[in-house]
C-alpha beads as a LAMMPS data file, in Angstrom:
LAMMPS data file: protein, C-alpha beads

329 atoms
328 bonds

1 atom types
1 bond types

-500.0 500.0 xlo xhi
-500.0 500.0 ylo yhi
-500.0 500.0 zlo zhi

Masses

1 110.0

Atoms # bond

1 1 1 -460.782 84.714 -423.426
2 1 1 -459.929 81.546 -425.348
3 1 1 -461.868 79.036 -423.218
4 1 1 -464.838 78.629 -425.622
5 1 1 -462.440 77.932 -428.496
6 1 1 -460.578 75.254 -426.539
7 1 1 -463.869 73.659 -425.520
8 1 1 -464.840 73.489 -429.196
9 1 1 -461.527 71.757 -429.931
10 1 1 -462.237 69.318 -427.078
11 1 1 -465.726 68.686 -428.461
12 1 1 -464.357 67.821 -431.909
13 1 1 -464.623 64.069 -431.406
14 1 1 -465.730 61.644 -428.724
15 1 1 -463.407 61.665 -425.727
16 1 1 -462.792 58.783 -423.315
17 1 1 -461.674 58.933 -419.700
18 1 1 -458.517 57.203 -420.969
19 1 1 -457.691 60.360 -422.978
20 1 1 -457.743 62.620 -419.921
21 1 1 -456.110 64.841 -418.953
22 1 1 -456.086 66.737 -422.255
23 1 1 -454.072 69.956 -422.245
24 1 1 -454.361 72.782 -424.785
25 1 1 -452.207 75.912 -424.821
26 1 1 -451.640 78.916 -427.066
27 1 1 -450.259 82.427 -427.050
28 1 1 -453.602 84.097 -427.666
29 1 1 -454.490 87.742 -428.151
30 1 1 -456.987 89.053 -425.587
31 1 1 -458.712 92.424 -425.331
32 1 1 -460.046 94.382 -422.396
33 1 1 -461.465 97.889 -422.625
34 1 1 -459.559 99.585 -419.815
35 1 1 -460.463 103.209 -418.995
36 1 1 -458.006 105.562 -420.679
37 1 1 -456.877 106.966 -417.330
38 1 1 -455.733 103.550 -416.101
39 1 1 -453.558 102.691 -419.124
40 1 1 -449.862 102.631 -418.210
41 1 1 -447.072 101.537 -420.539
42 1 1 -446.855 97.754 -420.799
43 1 1 -448.251 97.297 -417.299
44 1 1 -451.868 97.926 -418.242
45 1 1 -452.943 97.724 -421.879
46 1 1 -456.120 97.119 -423.861
47 1 1 -454.712 94.405 -426.114
48 1 1 -452.409 91.751 -424.719
49 1 1 -450.928 88.363 -425.521
50 1 1 -451.499 85.685 -422.901
51 1 1 -449.992 82.228 -422.531
52 1 1 -453.462 80.825 -422.301
53 1 1 -454.051 77.149 -421.582
54 1 1 -456.853 74.816 -420.535
55 1 1 -456.694 71.366 -419.002
56 1 1 -459.645 69.002 -419.295
57 1 1 -459.581 66.319 -416.617
58 1 1 -461.590 64.192 -414.228
59 1 1 -462.302 65.416 -410.712
60 1 1 -459.900 62.807 -409.362
61 1 1 -457.079 64.380 -411.449
62 1 1 -457.479 67.969 -410.188
63 1 1 -454.950 67.689 -407.377
64 1 1 -452.208 66.130 -409.478
65 1 1 -452.710 68.603 -412.356
66 1 1 -452.704 71.689 -410.109
67 1 1 -449.735 70.341 -408.157
68 1 1 -447.805 69.676 -411.395
69 1 1 -448.593 73.136 -412.754
70 1 1 -447.567 74.816 -409.480
71 1 1 -444.150 73.152 -409.631
72 1 1 -443.721 74.229 -413.259
73 1 1 -444.575 77.839 -412.404
74 1 1 -441.964 77.950 -409.642
75 1 1 -439.342 76.454 -411.979
76 1 1 -440.058 79.015 -414.728
77 1 1 -440.024 81.950 -412.309
78 1 1 -436.760 80.801 -410.751
79 1 1 -435.190 80.383 -414.220
80 1 1 -436.225 83.979 -414.898
81 1 1 -434.397 85.168 -411.772
82 1 1 -437.055 85.300 -409.055
83 1 1 -436.007 83.516 -405.866
84 1 1 -438.501 81.185 -404.224
85 1 1 -438.823 83.508 -401.241
86 1 1 -440.129 86.189 -403.622
87 1 1 -442.871 83.954 -405.073
88 1 1 -446.113 83.669 -403.108
89 1 1 -449.334 81.734 -403.664
90 1 1 -452.802 83.067 -402.948
91 1 1 -456.076 81.170 -403.308
92 1 1 -459.078 83.314 -404.244
93 1 1 -462.374 81.913 -403.006
94 1 1 -466.032 82.281 -404.042
95 1 1 -467.249 85.814 -404.784
96 1 1 -470.671 87.069 -403.798
97 1 1 -471.870 87.067 -407.426
98 1 1 -471.219 83.577 -408.761
99 1 1 -472.746 80.674 -410.613
100 1 1 -472.994 77.147 -409.225
101 1 1 -474.036 75.641 -405.918
102 1 1 -472.197 75.911 -402.612
103 1 1 -471.531 72.171 -402.789
104 1 1 -469.644 72.588 -406.070
105 1 1 -467.692 75.540 -404.694
106 1 1 -466.792 73.584 -401.539
107 1 1 -465.321 70.765 -403.629
108 1 1 -463.459 73.171 -405.898
109 1 1 -461.885 75.221 -403.103
110 1 1 -460.874 72.113 -401.155
111 1 1 -459.286 70.575 -404.258
112 1 1 -457.140 73.648 -404.909
113 1 1 -455.979 73.932 -401.312
114 1 1 -455.114 70.235 -401.183
115 1 1 -453.206 70.483 -404.483
116 1 1 -451.027 73.375 -403.294
117 1 1 -450.316 71.536 -400.046
118 1 1 -449.448 68.411 -402.039
119 1 1 -446.934 70.449 -404.053
120 1 1 -445.310 71.508 -400.762
121 1 1 -446.096 75.236 -400.802
122 1 1 -447.784 77.594 -398.388
123 1 1 -450.651 79.813 -399.445
124 1 1 -452.786 82.738 -398.348
125 1 1 -456.568 82.931 -398.730
126 1 1 -458.127 85.859 -400.619
127 1 1 -461.792 85.773 -399.546
128 1 1 -464.418 86.468 -402.239
129 1 1 -461.844 87.241 -404.966
130 1 1 -462.396 84.176 -407.161
131 1 1 -463.856 84.264 -410.673
132 1 1 -467.625 83.997 -411.015
133 1 1 -467.279 80.425 -412.303
134 1 1 -464.712 79.028 -409.871
135 1 1 -461.897 79.583 -407.347
136 1 1 -458.335 80.208 -408.485
137 1 1 -454.733 79.965 -407.413
138 1 1 -452.728 83.152 -408.033
139 1 1 -448.938 83.336 -408.251
140 1 1 -447.473 86.645 -407.075
141 1 1 -443.940 87.882 -407.757
142 1 1 -441.968 90.365 -405.687
143 1 1 -439.368 92.294 -407.676
144 1 1 -436.070 93.668 -406.366
145 1 1 -437.768 96.878 -405.295
146 1 1 -440.171 94.921 -403.100
147 1 1 -443.213 95.494 -405.324
148 1 1 -445.640 92.601 -405.747
149 1 1 -447.207 91.579 -409.048
150 1 1 -449.916 89.011 -409.756
151 1 1 -448.850 86.978 -412.806
152 1 1 -449.662 83.308 -413.203
153 1 1 -452.956 81.681 -412.300
154 1 1 -454.820 78.399 -412.457
155 1 1 -458.609 78.489 -412.100
156 1 1 -460.912 75.563 -411.468
157 1 1 -464.127 75.493 -413.489
158 1 1 -466.942 72.950 -413.183
159 1 1 -469.539 75.137 -414.831
160 1 1 -468.547 76.536 -418.248
161 1 1 -467.688 73.095 -419.751
162 1 1 -471.198 71.934 -418.803
163 1 1 -472.862 74.984 -420.327
164 1 1 -470.875 74.617 -423.572
165 1 1 -471.580 70.906 -423.937
166 1 1 -468.204 69.352 -423.129
167 1 1 -468.526 65.617 -422.416
168 1 1 -466.383 62.490 -422.171
169 1 1 -467.225 58.811 -421.716
170 1 1 -466.456 57.719 -418.162
171 1 1 -465.461 54.268 -416.895
172 1 1 -469.120 53.214 -416.664
173 1 1 -469.701 54.094 -420.316
174 1 1 -471.777 57.186 -419.466
175 1 1 -471.300 60.751 -420.623
176 1 1 -469.751 63.014 -417.983
177 1 1 -468.786 66.704 -417.847
178 1 1 -465.003 67.231 -417.517
179 1 1 -463.481 69.665 -415.074
180 1 1 -461.674 72.497 -416.855
181 1 1 -458.598 74.211 -415.434
182 1 1 -457.847 77.649 -416.915
183 1 1 -454.126 78.280 -416.585
184 1 1 -451.457 80.852 -417.457
185 1 1 -447.871 80.974 -416.219
186 1 1 -446.978 84.502 -417.290
187 1 1 -450.409 86.092 -417.616
188 1 1 -450.084 89.127 -419.868
189 1 1 -446.810 88.673 -421.762
190 1 1 -446.503 92.452 -422.131
191 1 1 -446.820 93.001 -418.392
192 1 1 -444.426 90.160 -417.599
193 1 1 -441.797 91.683 -419.909
194 1 1 -442.255 94.998 -418.097
195 1 1 -441.837 93.247 -414.724
196 1 1 -438.628 91.578 -415.929
197 1 1 -437.217 94.878 -417.184
198 1 1 -438.040 96.547 -413.861
199 1 1 -436.639 93.585 -411.899
200 1 1 -433.289 93.695 -413.717
201 1 1 -433.259 97.489 -414.162
202 1 1 -432.964 96.837 -417.903
203 1 1 -429.824 94.679 -417.622
204 1 1 -431.429 91.390 -418.657
205 1 1 -429.457 88.141 -418.255
206 1 1 -427.536 87.110 -421.341
207 1 1 -430.001 84.351 -422.277
208 1 1 -432.854 86.897 -422.277
209 1 1 -431.085 89.969 -423.673
210 1 1 -432.280 91.065 -427.163
211 1 1 -428.629 91.715 -428.088
212 1 1 -426.167 89.526 -426.190
213 1 1 -422.990 90.908 -427.750
214 1 1 -421.934 94.177 -429.376
215 1 1 -418.905 94.227 -431.693
216 1 1 -417.220 97.627 -432.180
217 1 1 -414.297 98.626 -434.358
218 1 1 -411.840 101.381 -433.499
219 1 1 -411.362 102.402 -437.145
220 1 1 -412.335 101.338 -440.647
221 1 1 -409.226 99.128 -440.827
222 1 1 -410.928 96.521 -438.609
223 1 1 -414.263 96.482 -440.473
224 1 1 -413.695 93.219 -442.359
225 1 1 -412.481 91.452 -439.189
226 1 1 -415.562 92.660 -437.277
227 1 1 -417.924 91.471 -440.018
228 1 1 -416.259 88.035 -440.069
229 1 1 -416.425 87.803 -436.269
230 1 1 -420.075 88.878 -436.331
231 1 1 -420.914 86.120 -438.829
232 1 1 -418.991 83.528 -436.786
233 1 1 -420.822 84.386 -433.544
234 1 1 -424.203 84.454 -435.279
235 1 1 -423.483 81.006 -436.679
236 1 1 -423.201 79.860 -433.051
237 1 1 -426.776 81.037 -432.463
238 1 1 -425.755 84.193 -430.573
239 1 1 -427.603 87.504 -430.915
240 1 1 -424.972 89.983 -432.047
241 1 1 -425.039 93.713 -432.794
242 1 1 -422.439 94.901 -435.306
243 1 1 -421.450 98.521 -434.627
244 1 1 -419.017 99.657 -437.328
245 1 1 -420.237 103.241 -437.512
246 1 1 -417.754 106.013 -438.152
247 1 1 -417.832 107.178 -434.515
248 1 1 -415.227 107.419 -431.761
249 1 1 -414.824 104.152 -429.848
250 1 1 -415.587 105.844 -426.508
251 1 1 -418.918 107.031 -427.869
252 1 1 -419.816 103.564 -429.131
253 1 1 -418.820 101.883 -425.859
254 1 1 -420.919 104.332 -423.860
255 1 1 -423.945 103.966 -426.125
256 1 1 -423.877 100.153 -426.077
257 1 1 -423.330 100.154 -422.312
258 1 1 -426.465 102.271 -421.902
259 1 1 -428.280 99.692 -424.057
260 1 1 -427.438 97.124 -421.313
261 1 1 -425.771 94.706 -423.737
262 1 1 -424.018 92.057 -421.571
263 1 1 -420.804 91.609 -423.608
264 1 1 -418.950 94.388 -425.453
265 1 1 -416.181 93.496 -427.895
266 1 1 -413.637 96.078 -429.035
267 1 1 -411.504 95.335 -432.103
268 1 1 -408.355 97.284 -432.912
269 1 1 -405.219 96.548 -434.909
270 1 1 -403.711 94.464 -432.088
271 1 1 -406.786 92.216 -431.965
272 1 1 -406.741 91.723 -435.739
273 1 1 -403.049 90.770 -435.672
274 1 1 -403.467 88.313 -432.768
275 1 1 -406.859 86.998 -433.960
276 1 1 -408.301 87.762 -430.527
277 1 1 -410.806 90.210 -429.105
278 1 1 -410.843 92.741 -426.267
279 1 1 -413.750 92.124 -423.928
280 1 1 -415.632 94.549 -421.729
281 1 1 -418.661 93.613 -419.650
282 1 1 -421.865 95.578 -419.958
283 1 1 -421.538 96.281 -416.228
284 1 1 -418.281 98.175 -416.831
285 1 1 -415.536 95.623 -416.078
286 1 1 -412.610 95.532 -418.540
287 1 1 -411.667 91.859 -418.969
288 1 1 -408.901 92.382 -421.501
289 1 1 -407.867 90.288 -424.467
290 1 1 -409.340 86.801 -424.904
291 1 1 -409.279 84.090 -427.567
292 1 1 -412.390 83.894 -429.735
293 1 1 -412.978 80.203 -428.900
294 1 1 -412.735 80.958 -425.168
295 1 1 -415.192 83.807 -425.549
296 1 1 -417.718 81.610 -427.365
297 1 1 -417.380 79.021 -424.582
298 1 1 -417.874 81.732 -421.930
299 1 1 -421.062 83.109 -423.487
300 1 1 -422.445 79.653 -424.322
301 1 1 -422.105 78.536 -420.684
302 1 1 -423.653 81.791 -419.484
303 1 1 -426.689 81.065 -421.663
304 1 1 -426.819 77.323 -420.965
305 1 1 -426.949 77.742 -417.184
306 1 1 -429.218 80.827 -417.310
307 1 1 -426.971 82.900 -415.066
308 1 1 -428.688 86.010 -413.732
309 1 1 -425.564 88.078 -414.469
310 1 1 -422.763 87.535 -417.025
311 1 1 -420.305 88.171 -414.173
312 1 1 -421.185 84.741 -412.785
313 1 1 -420.010 83.009 -415.972
314 1 1 -416.858 85.151 -415.952
315 1 1 -416.140 84.332 -412.296
316 1 1 -416.578 80.607 -412.902
317 1 1 -414.033 80.835 -415.714
318 1 1 -411.459 82.946 -413.880
319 1 1 -412.025 82.402 -410.134
320 1 1 -412.948 79.709 -407.601
321 1 1 -416.549 78.506 -407.435
322 1 1 -417.201 80.255 -404.119
323 1 1 -416.624 83.656 -405.741
324 1 1 -419.141 82.789 -408.461
325 1 1 -421.657 81.915 -405.759
326 1 1 -421.043 85.268 -404.058
327 1 1 -421.716 87.164 -407.277
328 1 1 -424.845 85.089 -408.015
329 1 1 -426.262 85.909 -404.572

Bonds

1 1 1 2
2 1 2 3
3 1 3 4
4 1 4 5
5 1 5 6
6 1 6 7
7 1 7 8
8 1 8 9
9 1 9 10
10 1 10 11
11 1 11 12
12 1 12 13
13 1 13 14
14 1 14 15
15 1 15 16
16 1 16 17
17 1 17 18
18 1 18 19
19 1 19 20
20 1 20 21
21 1 21 22
22 1 22 23
23 1 23 24
24 1 24 25
25 1 25 26
26 1 26 27
27 1 27 28
28 1 28 29
29 1 29 30
30 1 30 31
31 1 31 32
32 1 32 33
33 1 33 34
34 1 34 35
35 1 35 36
36 1 36 37
37 1 37 38
38 1 38 39
39 1 39 40
40 1 40 41
41 1 41 42
42 1 42 43
43 1 43 44
44 1 44 45
45 1 45 46
46 1 46 47
47 1 47 48
48 1 48 49
49 1 49 50
50 1 50 51
51 1 51 52
52 1 52 53
53 1 53 54
54 1 54 55
55 1 55 56
56 1 56 57
57 1 57 58
58 1 58 59
59 1 59 60
60 1 60 61
61 1 61 62
62 1 62 63
63 1 63 64
64 1 64 65
65 1 65 66
66 1 66 67
67 1 67 68
68 1 68 69
69 1 69 70
70 1 70 71
71 1 71 72
72 1 72 73
73 1 73 74
74 1 74 75
75 1 75 76
76 1 76 77
77 1 77 78
78 1 78 79
79 1 79 80
80 1 80 81
81 1 81 82
82 1 82 83
83 1 83 84
84 1 84 85
85 1 85 86
86 1 86 87
87 1 87 88
88 1 88 89
89 1 89 90
90 1 90 91
91 1 91 92
92 1 92 93
93 1 93 94
94 1 94 95
95 1 95 96
96 1 96 97
97 1 97 98
98 1 98 99
99 1 99 100
100 1 100 101
101 1 101 102
102 1 102 103
103 1 103 104
104 1 104 105
105 1 105 106
106 1 106 107
107 1 107 108
108 1 108 109
109 1 109 110
110 1 110 111
111 1 111 112
112 1 112 113
113 1 113 114
114 1 114 115
115 1 115 116
116 1 116 117
117 1 117 118
118 1 118 119
119 1 119 120
120 1 120 121
121 1 121 122
122 1 122 123
123 1 123 124
124 1 124 125
125 1 125 126
126 1 126 127
127 1 127 128
128 1 128 129
129 1 129 130
130 1 130 131
131 1 131 132
132 1 132 133
133 1 133 134
134 1 134 135
135 1 135 136
136 1 136 137
137 1 137 138
138 1 138 139
139 1 139 140
140 1 140 141
141 1 141 142
142 1 142 143
143 1 143 144
144 1 144 145
145 1 145 146
146 1 146 147
147 1 147 148
148 1 148 149
149 1 149 150
150 1 150 151
151 1 151 152
152 1 152 153
153 1 153 154
154 1 154 155
155 1 155 156
156 1 156 157
157 1 157 158
158 1 158 159
159 1 159 160
160 1 160 161
161 1 161 162
162 1 162 163
163 1 163 164
164 1 164 165
165 1 165 166
166 1 166 167
167 1 167 168
168 1 168 169
169 1 169 170
170 1 170 171
171 1 171 172
172 1 172 173
173 1 173 174
174 1 174 175
175 1 175 176
176 1 176 177
177 1 177 178
178 1 178 179
179 1 179 180
180 1 180 181
181 1 181 182
182 1 182 183
183 1 183 184
184 1 184 185
185 1 185 186
186 1 186 187
187 1 187 188
188 1 188 189
189 1 189 190
190 1 190 191
191 1 191 192
192 1 192 193
193 1 193 194
194 1 194 195
195 1 195 196
196 1 196 197
197 1 197 198
198 1 198 199
199 1 199 200
200 1 200 201
201 1 201 202
202 1 202 203
203 1 203 204
204 1 204 205
205 1 205 206
206 1 206 207
207 1 207 208
208 1 208 209
209 1 209 210
210 1 210 211
211 1 211 212
212 1 212 213
213 1 213 214
214 1 214 215
215 1 215 216
216 1 216 217
217 1 217 218
218 1 218 219
219 1 219 220
220 1 220 221
221 1 221 222
222 1 222 223
223 1 223 224
224 1 224 225
225 1 225 226
226 1 226 227
227 1 227 228
228 1 228 229
229 1 229 230
230 1 230 231
231 1 231 232
232 1 232 233
233 1 233 234
234 1 234 235
235 1 235 236
236 1 236 237
237 1 237 238
238 1 238 239
239 1 239 240
240 1 240 241
241 1 241 242
242 1 242 243
243 1 243 244
244 1 244 245
245 1 245 246
246 1 246 247
247 1 247 248
248 1 248 249
249 1 249 250
250 1 250 251
251 1 251 252
252 1 252 253
253 1 253 254
254 1 254 255
255 1 255 256
256 1 256 257
257 1 257 258
258 1 258 259
259 1 259 260
260 1 260 261
261 1 261 262
262 1 262 263
263 1 263 264
264 1 264 265
265 1 265 266
266 1 266 267
267 1 267 268
268 1 268 269
269 1 269 270
270 1 270 271
271 1 271 272
272 1 272 273
273 1 273 274
274 1 274 275
275 1 275 276
276 1 276 277
277 1 277 278
278 1 278 279
279 1 279 280
280 1 280 281
281 1 281 282
282 1 282 283
283 1 283 284
284 1 284 285
285 1 285 286
286 1 286 287
287 1 287 288
288 1 288 289
289 1 289 290
290 1 290 291
291 1 291 292
292 1 292 293
293 1 293 294
294 1 294 295
295 1 295 296
296 1 296 297
297 1 297 298
298 1 298 299
299 1 299 300
300 1 300 301
301 1 301 302
302 1 302 303
303 1 303 304
304 1 304 305
305 1 305 306
306 1 306 307
307 1 307 308
308 1 308 309
309 1 309 310
310 1 310 311
311 1 311 312
312 1 312 313
313 1 313 314
314 1 314 315
315 1 315 316
316 1 316 317
317 1 317 318
318 1 318 319
319 1 319 320
320 1 320 321
321 1 321 322
322 1 322 323
323 1 323 324
324 1 324 325
325 1 325 326
326 1 326 327
327 1 327 328
328 1 328 329
């Protein structure tokens, strides 16, 4: 956990109420000694990276901060391909073993519920599943197989900042303990990557794919053209795999298709002579020959608009908008 570190950063200097809210965030490495029998791939690990953040604010700012964060979480999840209907919110309330008075817990739980309502979302209550120091809002994702995963969270904490000496000067000129909101959008980055891979069955959208394009030559005669094309696409900021191995083109196409690369380019003598490329989609469709400039425009738009499938970008280029909508849905 990175909370003590962020409190120390907050304590490095005298803070005023005018400075709040103060938000800190980092991709921090966390450790948890899971029993060996429960370890499972990227889903459950002993060392993980977390998009860990903490917000220091006044009590009057809790609702606006939680509401703002909730909207950001939904935007990020939707950009990553999860529809709003597959995102649910659950509020975990006070556990049996906890620190702090019931009065503090009442205020904290009410603030979270009001904030989620203010953001316009429904929620479910998880009785007695909060952290020992405060209640929390959990964001659950449902993948395309109907499985639910708890990912993001924002937790309200009145207690740890007090115990670690966090203070700010309030409007009356007195020292006051800030409220701390522990927050993470993705949770464990490793687990979130695993969820994405499962959700897309490995065929990640172009903007997320490790390799967005594979360039393959039919014979050694096209090697120089492929290298030049590779350098040109990389200069556009695209992630390109250059496959000029001495293998049959059918073998290379099959191998790169299994790697779930969205765009496959085949270069033969005809493409070299016409200064074009032959395009296949990673999903199997043979598009045919296309100008290099048109291809760069196609891929750039696919990335810019974060399409969930490269077929959407292709449909918008070749077909009416309603067909693109059908493919997207």
